[in-house]
SESE-422908 format. One line per field, with one value per residue (C-alpha): y negated, x, z; residue number from 1. Coordinates in steps of 0.001 Angstrom, whole numbers, plus 524288, in hexadecimal, padded with zeros to 5 digits. Each point is the difference from the previous one (the first is absolute). Last residue first. Example, Ala and Ser with C-alpha at 12.3 -4.5 7.8 and 13.67 -1.06 7.14 Angstrom:
2
py <- c(80424;80D70)
px <- c(83566;7FAA6)
pz <- c(81BE4;80294)
pos <- c(2;1)
***
This chain:
433
py <- c(28F4A;8076B;800A3;80CE9;803FF;7F3E6;7FB18;7F4AD;7FCC0;7F31F;7F211;80449;80488;7F62B;8027D;80E97;7FDE6;80AE8;80BF0;806FC;80D87;80437;7F2EB;80266;7F5C3;7FDFB;7F44F;806C1;80094;7FDEE;7F6A3;7F55B;80873;7F8AC;7F352;804DD;80125;80B9E;7FEF0;80BA2;80861;7FCE6;803DB;80DB4;80342;80C18;802FD;7F33A;8030F;7F78F;8008E;7FF11;7FF98;7F781;7FCE1;803E7;80A08;7F787;7F4BE;808E1;803DB;80CD0;80686;80E9B;80476;80C2D;80E16;7FFBE;806B3;7FFEB;806C1;7FDBC;7F268;7FCC9;802A6;7F6C8;7F589;7FFD4;7F43F;7F2D9;80612;7FDD3;807B6;7FFBE;80986;802B3;804A6;80CB6;8022A;80B5C;7F6A3;7F75C;80B78;80412;7F1B7;7FF97;80CBA;7FB8A;7F209;8057E;80456;80DDE;80000;7F3B7;7FC2C;7F49B;7F8A6;7F1F6;7FF33;80B3C;80C09;7FC07;7FD2E;7F17D;7F719;807B7;7F9E5;805CF;8001A;803B6;80ACC;807C0;7F8D7;7FCAA;7F193;7FBFA;7F82E;807AB;80C8F;7FB47;7FD20;80DEB;8058E;7F7EE;805BF;80D78;7FDD4;80121;80DBB;80791;7F680;800E1;80ED2;800FF;7F799;807E5;80CA7;7FA56;7FCBC;80CE5;80819;80D6D;80631;80ED5;7FF65;8031E;7F49C;7F6F3;80402;7FD8D;7F270;7FD23;8042A;7F7AC;7F3FD;8027C;800A6;7F431;7F79D;80404;7FFF6;7F406;7FC5C;7F807;7FAA5;7F5FF;7F49F;7FAA0;7FBC9;80448;807E9;7F6D8;7F5C3;805EA;807BE;7FF92;7F305;7FA16;7F6CC;80A70;7FEE6;7F202;801C2;80C0D;7F897;7F48D;8094C;8077D;7F43B;7FF27;7F4FF;806C3;80D17;80D70;80042;7FDA3;80DD5;80590;7F784;805B5;80DAC;7FB33;7FAF8;80D7C;80742;7F801;8016C;80EAC;80188;7F938;8090A;80C26;7FB5F;7FE63;80C52;807FA;7FADC;800E2;80DF4;804DA;7F946;80614;80D73;7FF16;7FB14;7F1FB;7F4CB;7F254;7F66E;7F136;7FA1D;80001;7F2FB;80159;80B41;80BB4;803F7;8001C;8074D;80AF5;800F6;800B4;80B70;8073F;7FD17;805BA;80C7D;80156;7FD4B;80B7C;80325;7F1B0;7F834;7F288;7F437;7F33C;7F3CD;7F2F6;80308;7F4FE;80527;80B9B;7F775;7F638;80A96;80570;7F2DE;8028A;80D25;7FF75;8089E;80625;80BA6;80C08;804B7;80E5E;8053C;80C6F;80348;809E2;80601;80B2F;80544;80969;7F43C;7FC75;80811;8015A;7F11D;7FCBA;80763;8019E;7F584;7F61E;802A5;7FF5C;7F322;7FC93;7FBE8;7F37B;801B0;7F91A;80C57;7FD8E;80AC4;7FCFF;807D4;8049A;805DA;80E70;7FFC4;80C04;80184;7F1EA;803ED;80ACD;7F7CE;7F4BF;80947;8052F;7F223;7FBB9;80AE9;7FE04;7F15E;8019F;80A29;7F813;7FC61;7F85D;8030D;7F71F;8090A;7FFC0;7F55A;7FB7F;801BB;7FA00;801A6;7F6E5;808CF;7F7AD;806D3;7FAF3;802FE;801AD;80922;80B87;7F7B6;801FF;80E10;7F9FB;7FE77;7F691;7F520;7F147;7F75C;7F451;7F772;7FE41;7F125;7FE51;80AC0;7F95C;7F2C8;80656;80689;7F3DD;7F79B;80A98;80178;7F169;80022;80D5F;8040D;80E36;80991;7F8EC;7FBEC;7FE6C;80887;80AE7;7FE56;8020E;80C86;804C2;7FD77;807D6;80AF5;8014E;809B8;7F564;7FCDB;7F28B;80058;7F4A4;7FAAA;7F651;7F195;7F96E;7FF88;80EA9;80212;7F6D6;807B2;80D28;7FB94;7F971;80C05;80922;7F862;7FD02;80CD4;8047C;80D11;804B6;7F500;801FA;7F712;7FF2C;7FA13;7F480;80337)
px <- c(7159D;80042;7F380;7FDB9;7F468;7FAE4;80209;7F9B7;8022F;7F8C6;80381;80637;7F306;7FE89;80DCD;7FD1A;7F5A6;7F654;7FB5C;80D24;7F9D0;805F8;7FD6D;80327;7FA78;8034A;7F9CC;7FD38;7F201;7FB80;7F477;8083B;80213;7F63C;8076D;80B90;7F74E;7F8D2;7FC9B;80875;7F81E;7F37F;806A8;802D3;80E84;7FF54;80873;80066;8051D;7FB82;806D6;7FCF8;7F156;7F6C1;7F6EE;805AA;7F5B8;7F4D4;804B2;801AD;7F1C1;7F8A0;809F5;8026E;806E5;80898;7FF43;7F131;7FF8D;80DBD;7FE0B;7F18E;801BB;80942;7F55F;7F6B5;80A64;803EA;7F8A0;803F8;80A25;80258;806FC;802A6;80A0D;803FD;80E0B;80407;80C16;7F93A;7F4F1;8099E;804FC;7F238;7FD4A;80B86;7FC6A;7F21A;803B0;808EB;7F3BC;8015C;7F162;7FA1A;7F79D;7F6A8;80558;80266;80CE5;80982;801CA;7F3AF;80204;80333;80228;805C5;7FF4B;8090E;7FD06;80A91;7FBA9;80C9C;80B67;8043A;7FDEB;80E25;8009D;80C20;7F899;7F4D2;809C6;80535;7F240;7FDB0;80C44;7FB08;7F495;809FB;8046A;7F6DE;801AF;80EC2;7FEFD;7F71F;808D9;80BB0;7F92E;7FD49;80E60;80561;7F858;8035E;7FEE5;7FE5F;7F3E3;7F76E;80679;7FC07;7F1C7;800D7;805CF;7F5B3;7F515;8053E;800E8;7F25D;7FA18;80728;7FD25;7F1EA;7F638;804BA;80CC0;80C27;80955;8001F;802DA;80898;7F8C8;80793;7F4D0;7FED3;80A65;80718;80CBE;805FE;7F943;807EF;7F649;7FD31;80E00;7FDB8;7F275;80486;80B99;7F76A;7F689;80B3B;8040A;80D23;7FE91;8084B;80545;7FC3D;7F1DD;804DE;80572;7F299;7FA13;8097F;7FB6C;7F1FA;802F7;804C3;7F4EF;7F613;8070B;80161;7F180;7FCF3;809A0;7F9E5;7F27D;803BE;8083F;7F4AD;7F688;809CD;8035B;7F238;7FFC8;80D27;7FB26;7F350;805A0;8005E;7F770;802AC;7F4D4;80107;7F2C7;7F4F9;7F931;7F145;8026C;7F741;7FC86;80E5C;802C6;7F6DB;8064C;80D65;7FB19;7FB39;80C8F;80814;7F806;800E7;80E8D;80263;7FF8F;8024E;806B6;7FA1E;8057F;7F85E;807CA;7FE9D;7F1C2;7F5CC;7F267;804F1;809CD;7F52A;7F7B4;80B87;8044E;7FF7F;80693;8090A;7FCC0;80A77;7F866;80572;7F901;802B5;7F86A;7F8B8;7F739;7F52D;7F7C8;80987;7FEC2;80B6F;80873;7F873;8050A;80DB6;80081;7FDE0;80A54;80C9A;7FF20;7F88D;80810;80D26;803CC;7F92B;7F1E7;7F8DD;7F19F;7FC67;7FD57;7F803;7F746;7FAAE;7F44B;7FCFE;7F27D;7FD46;7FD9E;7FE21;80EA1;7FF53;7F9F6;809BF;80B99;7FB88;7FE60;80DE2;80521;7F947;805AE;80DC3;7FF62;7FB3F;80A76;80B3A;8065E;80C92;80B68;804AA;7FB61;7F2A0;7FDFD;7F309;7FBD6;7F275;7F5B6;80018;7FC5A;7FA3D;7F603;7FD03;7F449;7F543;7F43D;8084E;805FD;7F422;80472;809A4;7F498;8006D;7F9E3;8000A;7F9C5;8054A;7FAEA;7F25D;800B3;7FD4F;80999;80A62;7FDB8;800B7;80CF6;805BC;7FD3F;804B8;80CCC;80268;80C1C;801C5;7FAEF;7FDB4;7F495;7F835;7F1FB;7F6CF;7F515;803D1;80DCA;7FB8B;7F908;80BD5;8090A;7F71D;7FFA4;80ED3;80252;80273;7FBB0;7FDF9;7F825;8018A;7F87B;80A14;7FC4D;80C70;7FA54;7FDF5;80E2D;8042B;7F7C8;8056E;80E2E;7FEF5;7F932;80A4D;80C05;7FC59;7F8E7;7F48B;804CE;7FB16;7FD0D;7F68D;7FEE2;7F62E;805E1;7F988;7FBAA)
pz <- c(ED3A7;7F31C;7F805;7F8FD;80831;806C8;80DE5;8071B;80E48;7FF75;7FC18;7F327;7FA6A;7F4F8;7FAFA;7FF3B;7F55A;80292;7F845;800B0;80113;80D01;8068A;80E44;8094E;80E5B;806FC;80D29;80501;7F20D;7FF6C;7F9AA;7F3F0;7F787;802B0;7F7EF;7F41A;7FA20;7F193;7FC22;80955;7F895;7F342;80505;7FFEB;80872;80BFF;80796;80DA2;80B64;80D2E;80E88;7FE16;807FA;7F47F;7F2D9;7FC4C;804C0;7F771;7F440;80109;800C8;808CE;8014F;80C71;7FF8D;804AD;7FE96;7F296;7FA03;7F2E5;7FD36;805CA;7F4D0;7F5FD;8071E;801B3;7F194;7FAC5;805C1;80915;80E84;80A80;80EA3;8056A;80E12;800FE;80676;7F78E;7F91C;7FCCF;7F8BB;7F7FB;7FC0B;7FCDC;7F69C;7F92E;7FD79;7FC85;7F56F;7F8D8;7FAF1;7FD2F;805E8;7F444;80250;7F437;7FC0D;80776;80144;808AF;80746;80E87;8004F;80BA1;80B51;80D93;80A50;80E86;809C8;8092B;7FE8C;7F9F6;7F242;802AE;8024F;7F34A;7FC16;802A2;7F77D;7F52C;800DF;7FF38;7F3C5;7F9DA;803E5;7F6A7;7F4C7;803BF;7F70C;7F4C7;8004E;800C4;7F417;7F792;804CB;7FC43;7F28A;7FE15;80501;7F64E;805B2;7F281;7FFD9;7F774;80BA8;806F9;7F4EF;801C2;80EA3;7FDBA;7F5A2;80947;80B1D;7F72B;7FAC6;80D85;80597;7F3E1;7FD91;80B3E;80719;8069E;7FD76;80A29;80B11;7F6E7;7F546;7F3C5;7F403;7FA29;7F43E;7FD2E;7F43D;7FFD2;7F261;7FDA6;80B47;80666;80A26;804CD;80459;805CF;80764;805B7;80400;806AC;80635;80828;806DA;809FB;80A65;7FB4C;8052F;7FB71;7F214;7FF67;8033B;7F56C;7F613;803AC;7FF12;7F255;7FC01;806B7;7F862;7F2F9;80215;802E0;7F319;7F936;805F7;7FBEF;7F1B5;7FFA4;80532;7F5C4;7F4DB;803F4;7FD75;7F2C5;7FC8F;803C5;7F84D;7F32A;7FAF4;7FB85;80511;7FE2A;800CF;80326;7F5DA;7FEB3;80128;8095C;80306;7F1FE;7FC38;80CAC;7FBFF;7F290;80682;8081E;7F3EC;7F8A0;80B14;80012;7F12D;8002A;80916;80E81;802D0;80AA6;7FE98;8071A;7FF90;80367;80717;802CB;7FF47;8030C;807C7;80735;80301;80624;8079E;8059A;80EA6;7FEBB;7F44D;7F47B;7F781;7FADE;7F933;7F3A3;7FD57;7F460;7FCA0;7F473;801E2;7F513;7FDCA;80DCB;80203;8034E;80C45;80B76;7FA53;7FE24;80E53;807C7;7F836;7F582;8082E;80C2D;7F8C7;8069E;80CD6;7FE3F;803AE;7FCAC;7F348;7F839;7F3BD;7FA96;7F273;7FB35;7F234;7FE25;80230;80EAB;80873;80260;804AC;80CFF;80318;7FBBE;8089B;80B7D;7FE6B;7FE5B;80C92;80830;7FACF;80234;80E00;80313;7FA77;80CF1;7FDAA;808E4;80B06;80ABC;7F9A7;7F5E9;7FA8A;7F1CE;8000A;7F587;7F449;7F495;7F516;7F770;7F266;7F75B;80A11;80110;80467;80AC8;808BC;8029A;8097E;80962;80B77;7F807;7FEA5;7F5A8;7F896;7F4DF;805A9;7FE89;80E90;80344;7F7A2;806A6;80D47;7FCCD;7F991;80BF6;80947;7F88B;7FE08;808F7;80634;80D31;80326;800B2;7F55A;8036E;7F472;80543;7F6A8;80534;80DF6;7FC62;7F85C;80B84;808E1;7F5F9;7FF6C;7F4E5;7F5D6;7F227;7F9E3;7F363;7F69F;7F46C;7FADD;8002A;804DF;80DBD;7FF3B;7FC56;80B0E;809BB;7FBE3;80019;80D4A;8054E;7FAA1;80415;80E25;8022E;7F7F2;7FAC1;7F2D2;7F66E;7F4C1;7F435;7F4E9;7F3BF;7F965;7F233)
pos <- c(433;432;431;430;429;428;427;426;425;424;423;422;421;420;419;418;417;416;415;414;413;412;411;410;409;408;407;406;405;404;403;402;401;400;399;398;397;396;395;394;393;392;391;390;389;388;387;386;385;384;383;382;381;380;379;378;377;376;375;374;373;372;371;370;369;368;367;366;365;364;363;362;361;360;359;358;357;356;355;354;353;352;351;350;349;348;347;346;345;344;343;342;341;340;339;338;337;336;335;334;333;332;331;330;329;328;327;326;325;324;323;322;321;320;319;318;317;316;315;314;313;312;311;310;309;308;307;306;305;304;303;302;301;300;299;298;297;296;295;294;293;292;291;290;289;288;287;286;285;284;283;282;281;280;279;278;277;276;275;274;273;272;271;270;269;268;267;266;265;264;263;262;261;260;259;258;257;256;255;254;253;252;251;250;249;248;247;246;245;244;243;242;241;240;239;238;237;236;235;234;233;232;231;230;229;228;227;226;225;224;223;222;221;220;219;218;217;216;215;214;213;212;211;210;209;208;207;206;205;204;203;202;201;200;199;198;197;196;195;194;193;192;191;190;189;188;187;186;185;184;183;182;181;180;179;178;177;176;175;174;173;172;171;170;169;168;167;166;165;164;163;162;161;160;159;158;157;156;155;154;153;152;151;150;149;148;147;146;145;144;143;142;141;140;139;138;137;136;135;134;133;132;131;130;129;128;127;126;125;124;123;122;121;120;119;118;117;116;115;114;113;112;111;110;109;108;107;106;105;104;103;102;101;100;99;98;97;96;95;94;93;92;91;90;89;88;87;86;85;84;83;82;81;80;79;78;77;76;75;74;73;72;71;70;69;68;67;66;65;64;63;62;61;60;59;58;57;56;55;54;53;52;51;50;49;48;47;46;45;44;43;42;41;40;39;38;37;36;35;34;33;32;31;30;29;28;27;26;25;24;23;22;21;20;19;18;17;16;15;14;13;12;11;10;9;8;7;6;5;4;3;2;1)
***
């Protein structure tokens, strides 16, 4: 018999998870307290962009495989409940208030149920949270089994990552809980992915360690890029390609740029630093990773000074507002911090992004100019800065920049071939001149 699934918290992780489960044929209930979001979802309109998400959502609604509710009591008619509510940071420390509230309500609802029920926590939790905060609220209920199941989804490819994960990590209360989750995954996948079963604390640490290491790789290559800026013809892209071929290093996350952003890496890095501090460990390495990322936009400011355009009333065009391509997410986007700095210098800012303009406007309102086309964004500007590696930006040619008032281009994401831009004042992060 196909299991019935409930998902509490319909953010990036929860909604993706719920929709993919429904697409795979599971009867799924998505639960959230945001009634406006729920109304839009019932009409097939997700609150953010993710490849195939809208298609799968509408297909699941049509087949009546997914419904949406604002009541946690709905979980009583399901077999497995995934907890995917947010764990934001406040002053660098993780805020567990949403998780605590949800777990209390889950316990209250499931106390009325006699059948076995699996509760799976996918929210990102600092080590010991499950043992110290969640388990005490559930362990008196003999019908409940608890598991921690961290996610490794990438924004822009979340649906694909759910369909083809590189690894499934299960932190289990006991063998029975782990077996129940494995049984679910056996019904989800035709070919079962690799599964690592461990305890709660280790599972929690795997998630944080994973994101901290990815952040470290980015800050490392950006540190090398900053060295390259000082030497004519030094090129960090060639360096990254070379060291990435070493199997001990690997090529992923070695793309030099303006720094990392998004909803995961900055938040999880801050939380792990704060957690380490509570243990009496200053964690010099992770602090350095964070500091490199924080100061990386200043490298663009330095280039603007060298170009003599960091002056009041100069016009700067910014191509790319989302923290990465294939998403409309601007949370912790480097474009946000960069544009704040540029406005402080008295510059006029024009921006373009294929998807994230509406979300960006919620932050900057009428302080900047929003352009519908790349051509309009570039027209009469004193410099163009490419901040997101959208495919449509990669297709731009030298002739596309003819409408700039002054031919200054800063390629922060290394989307262009420098040899094709030698006739203008072209600079790229990690390319010495």
